[in-house]
N, C-alpha and C positions, 0 to 999 in steps of 0.2 A: 557420516550421519549415524554411525553406530553409537557414538557417545550421546546423541540426542535420544535414541531409542532407550538407552539405559536410564536416561533422566525421565522417561515417560511423559506425562502431561507437561511437566516443567520444560522438558526439551522441546516439546511441540510449541509451547508458548514462546520460548527463546528463539527457536528457528523461524517461526512466523513473524515475530517482531523484527528480527534482523533482515528477513527477506523483504519486508516492507520499507526498509531504509534503502540507502544507495548501495548496499552490499548485494552483489548479484548472487541470488540463491533461489531455488525453486520451492516456493511454499506449497505448490500443488503436489509435487512429488513427495515432499515430507508429509503432507496431510494424508495422502493415500496410504503411504507406508505405515504411518502411525495408527490410522483407523484399522488397517488390516492386522497390525501387530497387537494393539491394545484391546481391540474388539469392544470399544466404548464409543460408538459414534456420536452420541449426544454430548458427552464430555469433551471429545475431540473437537466437535463443532464449536462449542462455546469457547474453549481455550484457544483454538486456532483463530477464530474470529476476533476475539479480544486482542490477542497478540499482534495479528496482522493490522488490525485497526489502529492500535496504539503506535505501531511502527510508522504507519502513514501519517498519523497526527504529528509525530516527531518530525517527519520529513516535511510536512506542511509548514511547521514552525521554523525549521531550518531555512526554508525558502523565505519565510517572512523576515528573517534576520538579514537576508541578502540586500545588497545595495547596488544600484545601477552602476555607480562609479567603479565598484569592484569588478563587476562582470566585464565592463568595458576595458578596464586596465589589465586585469589578470588573464582574462580569456579572449581579449582582443575582439569582443563582439561590438559591432557598430550600433549606435543609438537607433538607427533605422530598423535594424533587425529586432531589437528589443521592443520597439513600437509595434512591429508586425505581430510579434508573439503576444504582446499585451492585447492587441485587437482580437486575436483568436481566443484568448482566455476570456476577455470581456464579452465576447459574443455568446458564449455558453455559461459563463460564470461558474458558480458553485455546483451546477448540475454535472460538470465534468468529474466531480468527486465520485459519481456512480461508476465510472469506468477506470478508476485508479487500480483496480485489481488486475487489469490487463498486463500480462508479462512484458517486460522491457520498457514500454512507454509509461506504465502506470506510475512508477516512482518519479519520473520526469514531470508528469502531470501534477502530482501532489506537490512537488517542489515549486512548479510554476504557479499553482493556485496560491501558495503562500507568498511567493515572490511578488505576484501581482495583486496581492491583498484581496482575494476572494473572501466573501463574508464568512468569518470564522465559524459561527454557530451552525449555519446551514451546511457549510463544507464538512464539518466534523460529523454531523448527523448523517449526511449522504455517504461519507466514507464508510460509516458503520453499516449502513444499508447495503452498499455495494459489496463490502467484504462478506457480510452474512449471506448475501445471495450467492456469492461464489461458492462458499463452503457448503451451503444448502444443496446446490446442484451436485457437487462432488459426493456429498453424503447420500443423496437420492440415487445417483448413478451407481454407487458402490453397493447399495442395498438390492439393486437389481441383479447383481452378479452372484 
């Protein structure tokens, strides 16, 4: 993470973008470290939110490009399993985008929203709201310290 700190806000953007894709990386730890280091909470909030949001949008569209046949063939997932997952996504729809910030499962949810074709505009808007909410909570918590 040292190279990200040297890059400042650009490093924060890149790190948060990558963390919102399928690359396992803690955007929370990076955010906290960068706010503490740079002492620019508003700039960090905006940059981290945009980076993390855009990373989730990319993950959503990667899912959109997926095909059932590929999942069945390459990952040996049965059609019944895909139908069950689709039912779960359909139950909550684009509202699931609000919890894409949750570590570990968030990226999978973003991918699933794309794969099962959740409404793009609302999904993208709610991704932004969820990501902003996450970093707003961290920023507020850090201001109390």
